[in-house]
Rosetta silent file (secondary structure, phi, psi, omega in degrees, C-alpha in Angstrom):
SEQUENCE: MRALVADARRPALAGRFDAVLVDAPCSGLGTLRRHPEVRWRRGPEDITRLAALQREILDGVAPLVRPGGTLVYAVCTLMEEENEDVIRGFLAAWPRFAVDDPSRGVEGRVREALTGDGFLRTLPHRDDLDGFFVARLRAGT
SCORE:     score description
SCORE:     0.000 S_00000001
   1 L     0.000  145.739  176.179  -27.615   13.243   -2.165 S_00000001
   2 L  -141.208  149.984  179.223  -26.903   14.877    1.171 S_00000001
   3 L   -89.009  147.444 -179.731  -23.835   15.278    3.317 S_00000001
   4 L  -139.751  129.498  174.659  -23.779   13.958    6.840 S_00000001
   5 L  -101.224  118.965 -176.860  -21.230   14.564    9.568 S_00000001
   6 L  -158.676  169.094  175.864  -21.200   11.606   11.943 S_00000001
   7 L   -87.519  116.190 -175.884  -19.015    9.092   13.714 S_00000001
   8 L   -65.654  -15.586  176.234  -18.657    6.133   11.317 S_00000001
   9 L   -70.560  -25.311  178.371  -18.333    3.788   14.293 S_00000001
  10 L  -140.255   69.858 -174.853  -21.992    4.567   15.012 S_00000001
  11 L   -63.046  139.272  179.219  -23.442    5.950   11.771 S_00000001
  12 L   -91.593   55.673 -178.218  -26.664    7.879   12.067 S_00000001
  13 L  -128.603  149.286  174.621  -28.090    6.266    8.941 S_00000001
  14 L  -118.664  155.555  177.606  -30.958    3.906    8.299 S_00000001
  15 L    98.919 -177.423 -179.197  -31.361    1.559    5.386 S_00000001
  16 L  -124.157  149.159 -176.088  -29.004   -0.456    3.256 S_00000001
  17 E  -122.675  150.942  177.417  -26.660    0.716    0.533 S_00000001
  18 E   -68.278  -34.471 -177.816  -25.281   -0.901   -2.619 S_00000001
  19 E  -147.094  141.095  175.586  -21.783    0.319   -1.812 S_00000001
  20 E  -131.085  128.465  177.671  -19.987    1.768    1.192 S_00000001
  21 E  -107.482  125.063  174.555  -16.494    3.264    0.966 S_00000001
  22 E  -111.509  102.991  172.053  -14.356    3.430    4.096 S_00000001
  23 E   -95.271   85.327 -166.197  -11.351    5.687    3.517 S_00000001
  24 L   -74.441  145.995  170.706  -10.132    4.983    7.024 S_00000001
  25 L   -61.900  135.099 -175.512   -7.954    7.201    9.173 S_00000001
  26 L  -146.066 -179.392 -178.631   -4.533    5.568    9.195 S_00000001
  27 L   -68.730  -22.610 -178.885   -0.873    6.103   10.008 S_00000001
  28 L    73.775   13.810 -175.410   -0.191    7.511    6.534 S_00000001
  29 H   -69.274  -10.022  174.092    3.072    5.590    6.343 S_00000001
  30 H   -78.289   -7.803 -177.782    2.455    4.856    2.670 S_00000001
  31 H  -105.627   15.987 -175.676    3.007    8.558    1.927 S_00000001
  32 L   -57.484  -33.415 -178.907    6.543    8.828    3.359 S_00000001
  33 L   -60.988  -40.661  179.723    8.049    9.634   -0.012 S_00000001
  34 L   -91.454  -24.298 -177.260    5.983   12.815   -0.272 S_00000001
  35 L  -131.380   70.991 -175.912    5.622   13.433    3.465 S_00000001
  36 L   -62.294  -21.359 -179.203    8.834   12.292    5.202 S_00000001
  37 L   -66.275  -18.772  179.467    7.869   14.136    8.383 S_00000001
  38 H   -58.647  -35.121 -177.773    5.226   11.450    9.063 S_00000001
  39 H   -60.877  -25.019 -179.352    7.978    9.098   10.255 S_00000001
  40 H   -91.043  -10.182 -177.888    8.644   11.417   13.210 S_00000001
  41 H  -102.729   -5.225 -176.535    4.963   11.743   14.097 S_00000001
  42 L  -119.657  140.136  175.450    4.082    8.048   14.281 S_00000001
  43 L  -131.375  173.125 -179.304    5.010    5.393   16.807 S_00000001
  44 H   -56.049  -35.081 -179.877    4.024    1.758   17.376 S_00000001
  45 H   -65.455  -29.957  177.239    1.223    2.817   19.713 S_00000001
  46 H   -66.254  -40.382 -179.735   -0.341    4.839   16.862 S_00000001
  47 H   -61.845  -45.857  179.607   -0.502    1.760   14.635 S_00000001
  48 H   -62.166  -46.614 -179.000   -2.272   -0.224   17.359 S_00000001
  49 H   -63.512  -44.480 -178.077   -4.702    2.611   18.120 S_00000001
  50 H   -68.932  -38.231  177.783   -5.493    3.255   14.454 S_00000001
  51 H   -61.910  -40.400  177.693   -6.003   -0.437   13.647 S_00000001
  52 H   -64.497  -42.478  177.512   -8.548   -0.652   16.468 S_00000001
  53 H   -62.898  -42.383  179.314  -10.332    2.450   15.167 S_00000001
  54 H   -59.585  -44.186  178.126  -10.359    1.042   11.633 S_00000001
  55 H   -63.049  -42.019  178.922  -12.012   -2.156   12.878 S_00000001
  56 H   -61.209  -39.573  178.717  -14.588   -0.157   14.827 S_00000001
  57 H   -65.543  -46.643  178.110  -15.444    1.820   11.695 S_00000001
  58 H   -59.704  -43.008  177.881  -15.821   -1.348    9.612 S_00000001
  59 H   -62.126  -34.881 -179.662  -18.006   -2.870   12.335 S_00000001
  60 H   -71.441  -36.211 -176.645  -20.114    0.300   12.360 S_00000001
  61 H   -92.844  -17.163 -177.555  -20.763    0.439    8.628 S_00000001
  62 H   -52.624  -43.183 -179.909  -21.096   -3.305    7.919 S_00000001
  63 H   -65.167  -14.573 -178.887  -24.833   -3.383    8.745 S_00000001
  64 H   -82.651  -11.352 -176.660  -25.390   -0.645    6.138 S_00000001
  65 E   -89.662  121.726 -179.169  -24.272   -2.851    3.228 S_00000001
  66 E   -69.357  157.025  174.164  -27.166   -4.654    1.546 S_00000001
  67 E   -55.706  131.570 -176.142  -26.845   -8.339    0.632 S_00000001
  68 E    85.838   -5.798 -179.520  -24.836   -8.487   -2.589 S_00000001
  69 E   -80.544  176.167 -174.917  -23.473   -5.002   -1.902 S_00000001
  70 E  -119.446  136.660  172.579  -19.859   -3.901   -1.752 S_00000001
  71 E  -119.003  119.800  179.680  -17.771   -2.602    1.125 S_00000001
  72 E  -109.575  129.633  179.460  -14.476   -1.016    0.098 S_00000001
  73 E  -115.475  125.252 -178.334  -11.768   -0.426    2.703 S_00000001
  74 E  -135.913  138.322  175.818   -8.856    1.847    1.762 S_00000001
  75 E  -143.023  153.064  178.724   -5.853    3.173    3.684 S_00000001
  76 L  -103.368   56.970  178.081   -2.646    4.952    2.694 S_00000001
  77 L  -142.967  156.292  177.302   -0.326    2.769    4.710 S_00000001
  78 L  -108.198    7.441 -178.124    1.687   -0.374    4.077 S_00000001
  79 L   -74.564  122.732 -178.488    1.538   -1.618    7.667 S_00000001
  80 H   -57.604  -33.715  179.275    0.077   -5.132    7.815 S_00000001
  81 H   -61.218  -28.604  179.812   -1.572   -4.304   11.162 S_00000001
  82 H   -98.437   -4.658 -175.937   -3.671   -1.677    9.369 S_00000001
  83 L  -112.509 -100.383 -176.140   -4.191   -3.738    6.208 S_00000001
  84 H   -57.470  -40.017 -177.878   -4.541   -7.518    6.130 S_00000001
  85 H   -63.025  -41.102  177.951   -4.851   -7.856    9.907 S_00000001
  86 H   -62.775  -45.667 -178.430   -7.801   -5.453   10.031 S_00000001
  87 H   -67.734  -41.672  177.477   -9.526   -7.251    7.170 S_00000001
  88 H   -59.153  -45.468  178.219   -8.860  -10.725    8.625 S_00000001
  89 H   -63.368  -40.904  178.715  -10.346   -9.669   11.953 S_00000001
  90 H   -63.399  -47.540 -178.642  -13.331   -8.090   10.245 S_00000001
  91 H   -63.458  -34.066  177.310  -14.025  -11.171    8.110 S_00000001
  92 H   -66.310  -35.953 -178.584  -13.809  -13.415   11.185 S_00000001
  93 H   -84.248  -23.771 -176.624  -16.410  -11.265   12.955 S_00000001
  94 L  -125.233   77.635 -175.361  -18.628  -10.745    9.886 S_00000001
  95 L   -65.875  -12.109  177.190  -18.889  -14.074    8.045 S_00000001
  96 L   -75.183   -9.801  177.671  -21.464  -12.695    5.597 S_00000001
  97 E  -101.008  148.793  175.916  -18.628  -10.740    3.941 S_00000001
  98 E  -144.054  154.283  176.105  -15.950  -12.203    1.669 S_00000001
  99 E   -64.372  128.052  179.963  -13.073  -10.768   -0.319 S_00000001
 100 L   -84.989  152.869  178.951  -14.413   -9.896   -3.762 S_00000001
 101 L   -60.016  111.307 -175.832  -12.525  -10.784   -6.925 S_00000001
 102 L   -74.855  -15.276 -176.118  -10.213   -7.787   -7.324 S_00000001
 103 L   -82.851  -12.758 -179.605   -9.461   -8.454  -10.980 S_00000001
 104 L   -64.562  117.512  178.577  -13.019   -7.796  -12.120 S_00000001
 105 L    79.906    8.985 -178.271  -12.940   -4.591  -14.149 S_00000001
 106 L  -108.907  130.484 -179.356   -9.211   -3.997  -13.569 S_00000001
 107 L  -135.001  170.089  172.456   -6.845   -3.624  -16.482 S_00000001
 108 L    64.522 -142.647 -175.717   -3.345   -2.425  -17.338 S_00000001
 109 H   -61.870  -28.504 -178.755   -0.842   -1.339  -14.704 S_00000001
 110 H   -63.317  -32.882  179.927   -3.386   -1.583  -11.924 S_00000001
 111 H   -58.370  -32.313  178.819   -3.497   -5.359  -12.410 S_00000001
 112 H   -65.607  -23.022 -177.907    0.155   -5.482  -11.273 S_00000001
 113 L   -85.648   -3.132  178.992   -0.909   -4.037   -7.911 S_00000001
 114 E   -76.906  137.158  179.798   -3.258   -6.958   -7.183 S_00000001
 115 L   -95.889  164.255  179.744   -2.043   -9.345   -4.513 S_00000001
 116 L   -66.910  -20.113 -178.782   -2.471  -13.096   -4.479 S_00000001
 117 L   -98.796   14.984  171.115   -4.872  -12.877   -1.542 S_00000001
 118 L    93.526   17.680 -179.818   -7.352  -10.610   -3.324 S_00000001
 119 L  -114.272  169.356  173.582   -6.280   -7.109   -2.336 S_00000001
 120 E  -112.658  128.079  179.762   -4.875   -4.126   -4.178 S_00000001
 121 E  -136.183  121.125  173.487   -1.580   -2.743   -2.904 S_00000001
 122 E   -97.687  143.000 -179.088    0.414    0.041   -4.520 S_00000001
 123 L  -122.356  128.987 -177.145    4.101    0.338   -3.685 S_00000001
 124 H   -54.695  -43.193 -176.227    6.000    3.603   -4.127 S_00000001
 125 H   -72.948  -23.068 -178.385    9.146    1.961   -5.547 S_00000001
 126 H   -98.127  -39.995 -170.052    7.193   -0.178   -8.021 S_00000001
 127 H  -105.754   -5.032 -176.379    4.198    1.935   -8.989 S_00000001
 128 L    55.761   38.746  178.490    5.529    5.488   -8.608 S_00000001
 129 L  -135.770  169.075  170.264    2.539    6.162   -6.332 S_00000001
 130 L   -64.158  162.128  176.561    1.963    6.435   -2.617 S_00000001
 131 L   -82.310  116.616  179.833    1.595    3.151   -0.778 S_00000001
 132 E  -125.799  155.700  173.807   -2.069    2.199   -0.601 S_00000001
 133 E  -131.713  132.471 -179.914   -4.019   -0.865    0.441 S_00000001
 134 E  -136.146  132.651  172.853   -7.553   -1.561   -0.764 S_00000001
 135 E  -120.575  128.894  175.195   -9.876   -4.458    0.035 S_00000001
 136 E  -107.104  118.794 -176.160  -13.150   -4.909   -1.842 S_00000001
 137 E  -113.893  140.069  178.373  -15.559   -7.028    0.163 S_00000001
 138 E  -107.751  134.389  178.909  -18.870   -8.471   -1.029 S_00000001
 139 E   -88.915  127.309  173.883  -21.770   -8.898    1.387 S_00000001
 140 L   -86.834 -165.916 -177.533  -23.598  -12.197    1.278 S_00000001
 141 L   -83.149    0.000    0.000  -27.074  -12.853    2.594 S_00000001
């Protein structure tokens, strides 16, 4: 294994990988309980800018996922513009990807965080955790 510093929108990598994790830069609004100062540092324009960056990153790494491989997208925000909207736009542009069954291998309390549309969402008031959104996508052929 080796570390690489690069812009994920244009990764300097060749080949295909079984799994790619995108822990995307986001507004951080899911961490307000622990970091209340975030509310004063973020505005609507930040959400728009970050959602565009998130899509660019997904577009940049998508070619690196081998057929049958997994692309995981995670953010610590509850804003739909950075969650479902990003994934919907990505899936429309990359039809070889589909939302993977999130219940596979998930047990206990984590199962409660699964949404009806195939994502994982933690809520501070329900889960006693920061607010996170995770989409597991499977690459087709």
